[in-house]
C-alpha positions as a LaTeX table, in Angstrom:
\begin{tabular}{lrrr}
\hline
Residue & $x$ (\AA) & $y$ (\AA) & $z$ (\AA) \\
\hline
Met1 & 30.37 & $-38.66$ & $-21.97$ \\
Thr2 & 26.75 & $-37.95$ & $-21.08$ \\
Ser3 & 25.46 & $-41.46$ & $-20.46$ \\
Ala4 & 26.57 & $-44.43$ & $-18.42$ \\
Thr5 & 28.31 & $-47.36$ & $-20.04$ \\
Val6 & 27.69 & $-51.05$ & $-19.44$ \\
Ala7 & 30.89 & $-51.05$ & $-17.42$ \\
Asp8 & 29.54 & $-48.25$ & $-15.21$ \\
His9 & 26.38 & $-50.21$ & $-14.40$ \\
Glu10 & 28.41 & $-53.31$ & $-13.66$ \\
Leu11 & 30.91 & $-51.42$ & $-11.51$ \\
Ala12 & 28.14 & $-49.86$ & $-9.41$ \\
Arg13 & 26.65 & $-53.27$ & $-8.70$ \\
Thr14 & 29.98 & $-54.98$ & $-8.07$ \\
Val15 & 31.16 & $-52.30$ & $-5.65$ \\
Ala16 & 27.86 & $-52.12$ & $-3.74$ \\
His17 & 27.70 & $-55.91$ & $-3.46$ \\
Gly18 & 31.34 & $-56.23$ & $-2.40$ \\
Ala19 & 30.99 & $-53.59$ & 0.29 \\
Gly20 & 27.85 & $-55.33$ & 1.52 \\
Gln21 & 29.68 & $-58.62$ & 1.88 \\
Leu22 & 32.48 & $-56.91$ & 3.78 \\
Leu23 & 29.91 & $-55.38$ & 6.14 \\
Leu24 & 28.15 & $-58.69$ & 6.69 \\
Glu25 & 31.39 & $-60.42$ & 7.61 \\
Leu26 & 32.43 & $-57.55$ & 9.89 \\
Arg27 & 29.06 & $-57.54$ & 11.63 \\
Gln28 & 29.12 & $-61.28$ & 12.21 \\
Arg29 & 32.70 & $-61.31$ & 13.51 \\
Leu30 & 32.45 & $-58.32$ & 15.82 \\
Ser31 & 29.06 & $-59.44$ & 17.12 \\
Arg32 & 30.55 & $-62.84$ & 18.05 \\
Glu33 & 33.28 & $-60.99$ & 19.91 \\
Gly34 & 30.71 & $-58.99$ & 21.89 \\
Cys35 & 31.69 & $-55.68$ & 20.29 \\
Asp36 & 29.91 & $-52.56$ & 21.52 \\
Pro37 & 27.23 & $-51.60$ & 18.94 \\
Asp38 & 28.62 & $-48.08$ & 18.56 \\
Val39 & 32.08 & $-49.47$ & 17.78 \\
Leu40 & 30.50 & $-51.84$ & 15.27 \\
Arg41 & 28.71 & $-48.95$ & 13.56 \\
Ser42 & 31.87 & $-46.85$ & 13.45 \\
Gln43 & 33.92 & $-49.72$ & 12.07 \\
Gly44 & 31.24 & $-50.44$ & 9.46 \\
Asp45 & 31.21 & $-46.86$ & 8.19 \\
His46 & 35.00 & $-46.65$ & 8.06 \\
Arg47 & 35.85 & $-50.02$ & 6.54 \\
Ser48 & 33.18 & $-49.84$ & 3.88 \\
Gln49 & 34.34 & $-46.35$ & 2.92 \\
Val50 & 37.97 & $-47.43$ & 2.60 \\
Trp51 & 37.05 & $-50.46$ & 0.47 \\
Ile52 & 34.71 & $-48.56$ & $-1.84$ \\
Ala53 & 37.19 & $-45.69$ & $-2.30$ \\
Gly54 & 39.87 & $-48.19$ & $-3.25$ \\
Gln55 & 37.66 & $-49.91$ & $-5.80$ \\
Leu56 & 36.59 & $-46.67$ & $-7.46$ \\
Ala57 & 40.16 & $-45.38$ & $-7.54$ \\
Arg58 & 41.24 & $-48.60$ & $-9.21$ \\
His59 & 38.45 & $-49.02$ & $-11.75$ \\
Ser60 & 37.34 & $-45.44$ & $-12.42$ \\
Pro61 & 40.32 & $-43.25$ & $-11.46$ \\
Asp62 & 39.37 & $-40.21$ & $-13.52$ \\
Asp63 & 35.99 & $-39.72$ & $-11.86$ \\
Ala64 & 35.23 & $-37.61$ & $-8.79$ \\
Val65 & 33.65 & $-39.06$ & $-5.65$ \\
Leu66 & 31.18 & $-37.64$ & $-3.14$ \\
Ser67 & 30.74 & $-39.84$ & $-0.07$ \\
Glu68 & 29.09 & $-39.45$ & 3.29 \\
Glu69 & 32.20 & $-40.80$ & 4.97 \\
Ala70 & 34.87 & $-38.76$ & 3.16 \\
Glu71 & 35.83 & $-35.11$ & 3.11 \\
Asp72 & 34.09 & $-33.21$ & 0.34 \\
Ser73 & 36.13 & $-31.43$ & $-2.32$ \\
Pro74 & 35.05 & $-28.55$ & $-4.56$ \\
Glu75 & 36.91 & $-30.30$ & $-7.37$ \\
Arg76 & 33.85 & $-32.51$ & $-7.91$ \\
Leu77 & 31.83 & $-29.49$ & $-9.08$ \\
Arg78 & 34.03 & $-29.28$ & $-12.18$ \\
Ala79 & 33.66 & $-32.98$ & $-12.92$ \\
Thr80 & 31.13 & $-34.37$ & $-15.40$ \\
Arg81 & 31.16 & $-37.80$ & $-13.77$ \\
Val82 & 30.83 & $-38.15$ & $-9.99$ \\
Trp83 & 30.32 & $-41.31$ & $-7.94$ \\
Val84 & 27.93 & $-40.60$ & $-5.08$ \\
Val85 & 28.33 & $-43.12$ & $-2.27$ \\
Asp86 & 26.85 & $-44.02$ & 1.08 \\
Pro87 & 29.11 & $-46.78$ & 2.42 \\
Leu88 & 26.56 & $-47.73$ & 5.10 \\
Asp89 & 23.04 & $-46.37$ & 4.92 \\
Gly90 & 21.13 & $-47.24$ & 8.06 \\
Thr91 & 24.07 & $-47.28$ & 10.45 \\
Arg92 & 21.67 & $-47.46$ & 13.40 \\
Glu93 & 20.06 & $-50.64$ & 12.06 \\
Phe94 & 23.45 & $-52.15$ & 11.20 \\
Gly95 & 24.31 & $-52.08$ & 14.90 \\
Glu96 & 21.08 & $-53.80$ & 15.97 \\
Pro97 & 21.23 & $-57.62$ & 15.96 \\
Gly98 & 19.03 & $-59.24$ & 13.36 \\
Arg99 & 17.94 & $-56.09$ & 11.54 \\
Arg100 & 18.01 & $-56.32$ & 7.75 \\
Asp101 & 16.97 & $-52.76$ & 6.80 \\
Trp102 & 20.41 & $-51.27$ & 6.14 \\
Ala103 & 22.11 & $-50.79$ & 2.79 \\
Val104 & 25.06 & $-49.74$ & 0.66 \\
His105 & 24.52 & $-47.07$ & $-2.03$ \\
Val106 & 26.74 & $-46.59$ & $-5.07$ \\
Ala107 & 25.64 & $-44.29$ & $-7.92$ \\
Leu108 & 27.25 & $-42.58$ & $-10.87$ \\
Val109 & 25.99 & $-39.04$ & $-11.49$ \\
Ile110 & 26.63 & $-37.59$ & $-14.95$ \\
Ala111 & 25.82 & $-33.95$ & $-15.64$ \\
Gly112 & 23.66 & $-33.71$ & $-12.53$ \\
Ala113 & 21.60 & $-36.88$ & $-12.96$ \\
Pro114 & 22.11 & $-40.40$ & $-11.54$ \\
Cys115 & 22.70 & $-42.59$ & $-14.61$ \\
Ala116 & 23.87 & $-45.83$ & $-13.03$ \\
Gly117 & 23.65 & $-47.21$ & $-9.55$ \\
Ala118 & 23.11 & $-50.08$ & $-7.20$ \\
Val119 & 21.70 & $-50.63$ & $-3.74$ \\
Ala120 & 22.89 & $-53.61$ & $-1.74$ \\
Leu121 & 20.74 & $-55.01$ & 1.06 \\
Pro122 & 23.37 & $-57.40$ & 2.40 \\
Ala123 & 21.41 & $-58.86$ & 5.32 \\
Ala124 & 18.57 & $-59.67$ & 2.93 \\
Gly125 & 20.94 & $-61.22$ & 0.40 \\
Val126 & 19.90 & $-58.77$ & $-2.33$ \\
Thr127 & 21.76 & $-56.31$ & $-4.55$ \\
Ile128 & 19.68 & $-54.39$ & $-7.08$ \\
Gly129 & 21.30 & $-52.41$ & $-9.86$ \\
Thr130 & 20.37 & $-50.33$ & $-12.86$ \\
Ala131 & 21.87 & $-52.85$ & $-15.28$ \\
Ala132 & 19.16 & $-55.45$ & $-14.64$ \\
Pro133 & 16.45 & $-54.09$ & $-12.33$ \\
Pro134 & 13.67 & $-56.48$ & $-11.36$ \\
Pro135 & 10.41 & $-56.38$ & $-13.31$ \\
Arg136 & 7.80 & $-54.07$ & $-11.90$ \\
Pro137 & 5.49 & $-56.03$ & $-9.60$ \\
Pro138 & 1.83 & $-56.33$ & $-10.63$ \\
Arg139 & $-0.68$ & $-53.90$ & $-9.23$ \\
Arg140 & $-2.33$ & $-54.99$ & $-6.01$ \\
Thr141 & $-5.62$ & $-54.21$ & $-4.35$ \\
Gly142 & $-6.00$ & $-52.60$ & $-0.95$ \\
Pro143 & $-4.66$ & $-49.39$ & 0.59 \\
Pro144 & $-1.25$ & $-48.17$ & $-0.58$ \\
Arg145 & 1.65 & $-49.09$ & 1.68 \\
Leu146 & 3.69 & $-46.04$ & 2.69 \\
Leu147 & 7.31 & $-46.54$ & 3.77 \\
Val148 & 8.25 & $-44.24$ & 6.65 \\
Ser149 & 11.13 & $-43.71$ & 9.03 \\
Arg150 & 11.14 & $-45.81$ & 12.18 \\
Ser151 & 11.63 & $-42.75$ & 14.37 \\
Arg152 & 10.71 & $-39.65$ & 12.33 \\
Pro153 & 7.66 & $-40.17$ & 10.06 \\
Pro154 & 7.30 & $-37.00$ & 7.96 \\
Ala155 & 4.29 & $-34.72$ & 8.00 \\
Glu156 & 3.50 & $-35.97$ & 4.50 \\
Ala157 & 2.81 & $-39.39$ & 5.96 \\
Arg158 & $-0.21$ & $-38.08$ & 7.87 \\
Ile159 & $-1.46$ & $-36.32$ & 4.73 \\
Leu160 & $-1.21$ & $-39.51$ & 2.66 \\
Val161 & $-2.82$ & $-41.57$ & 5.40 \\
Asp162 & $-5.72$ & $-39.09$ & 5.63 \\
Arg163 & $-6.22$ & $-38.47$ & 1.91 \\
Leu164 & $-5.30$ & $-41.82$ & 0.35 \\
Gly165 & $-5.94$ & $-44.21$ & 3.21 \\
Ala166 & $-2.28$ & $-45.23$ & 3.12 \\
Gln167 & $-0.92$ & $-47.70$ & 5.65 \\
Cys168 & 2.43 & $-46.79$ & 7.22 \\
Val169 & 5.22 & $-49.36$ & 7.12 \\
Pro170 & 8.13 & $-48.30$ & 9.38 \\
Met171 & 11.58 & $-49.18$ & 8.08 \\
Gly172 & 15.21 & $-48.17$ & 8.54 \\
Ser173 & 17.50 & $-46.91$ & 5.81 \\
Ala174 & 16.47 & $-44.86$ & 2.79 \\
Gly175 & 17.82 & $-47.58$ & 0.54 \\
Ala176 & 15.76 & $-50.25$ & 2.25 \\
Lys177 & 12.59 & $-48.15$ & 1.95 \\
Ala178 & 13.20 & $-47.36$ & $-1.71$ \\
Met179 & 13.95 & $-50.99$ & $-2.57$ \\
Ala180 & 10.78 & $-52.09$ & $-0.78$ \\
Val181 & 8.87 & $-50.14$ & $-3.44$ \\
Val182 & 11.05 & $-51.57$ & $-6.22$ \\
Leu183 & 10.48 & $-55.13$ & $-5.01$ \\
Gly184 & 6.75 & $-54.70$ & $-4.42$ \\
Asp185 & 6.84 & $-54.74$ & $-0.62$ \\
Gly186 & 5.62 & $-51.13$ & $-0.55$ \\
Asp187 & 3.96 & $-48.62$ & $-2.84$ \\
Ile188 & 5.10 & $-45.13$ & $-1.81$ \\
Tyr189 & 8.24 & $-43.67$ & $-0.25$ \\
Ala190 & 7.73 & $-39.97$ & 0.44 \\
His191 & 10.32 & $-38.15$ & 2.52 \\
Ser192 & 10.55 & $-34.55$ & 3.64 \\
Gly193 & 12.70 & $-32.76$ & 6.17 \\
Gly194 & 15.87 & $-33.13$ & 4.16 \\
Leu195 & 18.44 & $-35.75$ & 3.27 \\
Tyr196 & 21.70 & $-35.86$ & 1.35 \\
Glu197 & 22.68 & $-36.78$ & $-2.18$ \\
Trp198 & 24.28 & $-40.01$ & $-0.97$ \\
Asp199 & 20.98 & $-41.02$ & 0.64 \\
Ala200 & 19.05 & $-40.61$ & $-2.60$ \\
Ala201 & 21.22 & $-41.00$ & $-5.71$ \\
Ala202 & 21.53 & $-44.78$ & $-5.90$ \\
Pro203 & 17.96 & $-45.56$ & $-4.69$ \\
Met204 & 16.52 & $-43.05$ & $-7.17$ \\
Ala205 & 18.62 & $-44.42$ & $-10.03$ \\
Val206 & 17.52 & $-47.99$ & $-9.34$ \\
Ala207 & 13.87 & $-47.02$ & $-8.84$ \\
Ala208 & 13.82 & $-45.09$ & $-12.12$ \\
Ala209 & 15.44 & $-48.00$ & $-13.97$ \\
Ala210 & 12.74 & $-50.27$ & $-12.53$ \\
Gly211 & 10.03 & $-48.06$ & $-14.04$ \\
Leu212 & 8.90 & $-46.27$ & $-10.90$ \\
His213 & 8.10 & $-42.58$ & $-10.55$ \\
Val214 & 10.95 & $-40.59$ & $-8.97$ \\
Ser215 & 10.92 & $-36.87$ & $-8.17$ \\
Arg216 & 10.71 & $-34.29$ & $-5.45$ \\
Leu217 & 7.43 & $-34.10$ & $-3.53$ \\
Asp218 & 6.18 & $-31.42$ & $-5.92$ \\
Gly219 & 6.95 & $-33.57$ & $-8.95$ \\
Ser220 & 10.06 & $-31.66$ & $-10.02$ \\
Pro221 & 13.35 & $-33.48$ & $-10.65$ \\
Leu222 & 16.20 & $-33.71$ & $-8.16$ \\
Arg223 & 19.61 & $-32.43$ & $-9.23$ \\
Tyr224 & 22.87 & $-33.92$ & $-8.02$ \\
Asn225 & 26.49 & $-32.85$ & $-7.65$ \\
Gln226 & 25.42 & $-29.47$ & $-6.33$ \\
Pro227 & 27.62 & $-27.20$ & $-4.17$ \\
Ser228 & 25.65 & $-28.33$ & $-1.12$ \\
Pro229 & 24.78 & $-32.03$ & $-1.14$ \\
Trp230 & 21.62 & $-31.31$ & 0.90 \\
Leu231 & 18.34 & $-32.35$ & $-0.76$ \\
Pro232 & 14.96 & $-31.11$ & 0.49 \\
Asp233 & 12.74 & $-34.13$ & $-0.15$ \\
Leu234 & 12.01 & $-37.05$ & $-2.46$ \\
Leu235 & 9.22 & $-39.23$ & $-3.78$ \\
Ile236 & 9.38 & $-42.77$ & $-5.13$ \\
Cys237 & 6.11 & $-44.45$ & $-5.96$ \\
Arg238 & 4.42 & $-46.92$ & $-8.23$ \\
Pro239 & 3.36 & $-45.19$ & $-11.47$ \\
His240 & $-0.38$ & $-45.74$ & $-11.14$ \\
Leu241 & $-0.33$ & $-43.85$ & $-7.82$ \\
Thr242 & 1.71 & $-40.87$ & $-8.99$ \\
Ala243 & $-1.13$ & $-38.52$ & $-9.87$ \\
Gln244 & $-2.98$ & $-39.29$ & $-6.63$ \\
Val245 & 0.11 & $-38.80$ & $-4.47$ \\
Leu246 & 1.16 & $-35.52$ & $-6.10$ \\
Ala247 & $-2.40$ & $-34.19$ & $-5.88$ \\
Ala248 & $-2.63$ & $-35.14$ & $-2.21$ \\
Leu249 & 0.65 & $-33.34$ & $-1.46$ \\
Glu250 & $-0.16$ & $-30.11$ & $-3.29$ \\
\hline
\end{tabular}
């Protein structure tokens, strides 16, 4: 099988949404109990991982899984279908009261490409999947809005600010930044300095399904289910800005 089925798209969304609801309930309960933020973060990572692993084992038992919170296995390299999962993207933000910029990533990679996926933004009450991505927002006037890390804006941010007049919008998790572009709350998400497959697979799948440009910073495609899950960089942007962004980053 070289393409995702309707059931795959639905499973990605259902699992991401369900894990998000579990995390919301956990966060609310432990916060009421005065739980230490680091314990909350650890519990969030662990409990979401256990729940997602159980759902995938039940509904897609023949597929391999690569997750940030589970031990990697070389067996996945022989698999055609691999679920790539980040049970809690933006763990730092999850532990901060009131922050909404954390996410759950669930993606199905087939033959090296993310073919189905979903990103849940539980605190924002949103789950976006490849089955029914939102329509692309209309073009807007004004400087492009560039999503950047709260603590580690990449060197590319300064280049895009200088050459395109971009305005930086700090935000937490990779999923939150990517979905800001999908939903029209941002225009460009350019990241360098490295990340992992579980950070990128689901956001890139959803962004592509929504009609956005997705690639590496040099315009080449990203490949998934590689021996090392490390990825060098990524770019998600609105299509009318693609040529300008790639030219600025050359």
